[in-house]
N, C-alpha and C positions, 0 to 999 in steps of 0.2 A: 644688653640687647639695644639694637638700634631702633628708632623710631622714624618713620618716613611719612611724608606728606605726598600723595599719590593723586594725579590727576588721570582720570578714567571715562571713558564714554559712558553716559547714562545707561545705555542699552546694554552695554557689557557688565556694568556693575549690577544691574538687575539680573542678569544671567548668571553671574558669579553668586549673587545672594541666593538664589533659587538652588543652583547646585550646592552650595553649602548647606542650605536648609535640608535638602535630601540627604546629604551626608550625615547630618546632625552635628555639624560644626559651625562655628562663628565664622564669618566673613574674613576675619583676620586669620583664623586658623586655615580656612581653605587656601588662601592667597599664601601663607607660609607653606603648606604643602605643596602646592602647585609650583612655586618657584623651587622648592627643594628638589622636587622631581624632574623640573627642567634642568637644572644643574647637575643633577647626577646623570641624567641622560646625555648632555653635552660631554661631561667628564668621560663617561663609558665610551662615546663616539669617538673621543679623542685618543684614549687609551688603545681602544682597538685599531683605530688608524694608524697610529704609530707602530702598533705591533705587525700589522699587516701590510705595511707600506711597501715592504721589499720582497713579499711573498708573491710568488707567480700565481695570477689569478686562475689560470686553468688548473694548476695543482690543487689549489685551495678548493675549487669547485668539486672536484674529484673526491677530495678528502671529505667534504661535506656530505657529498651523495652517499659516499661509502658509510658513514656513520649514520646516516638517516635510513639506509637500508637494514642496518643492525638493529635499530630500535624497534620495539614492538608496542602496538596500542594494548590497552587493558589497564588493569589496576595498577596502582602506584606502588612500588616495592615497599616492604616493611623496613624499619630501622634495622632489624635483624639481618634481613636479606641485603642490605646496602653494605653493612658491617661485614658479613660474610664473603662479600664480592670484593671488598677492598684488602683482604688478607692474601 
């Protein structure tokens, strides 16, 4: 595991410490989780950007709208319902 020396504005450090305290984690844990989430977000954006680069945007929009019309609000399905739907 790497050890870093980090320069941070005092006000940002105070806000990060407060958020860490609210989440019940150390400042180190908060910073690790935040960096991990940011890295995952960037990797996800790159993945979908690569996959959708050559897709016609109008076609994609229509497919998303069609999917959204098929979804229903309400209770989440049970594990059994999900397994039944996958058969």
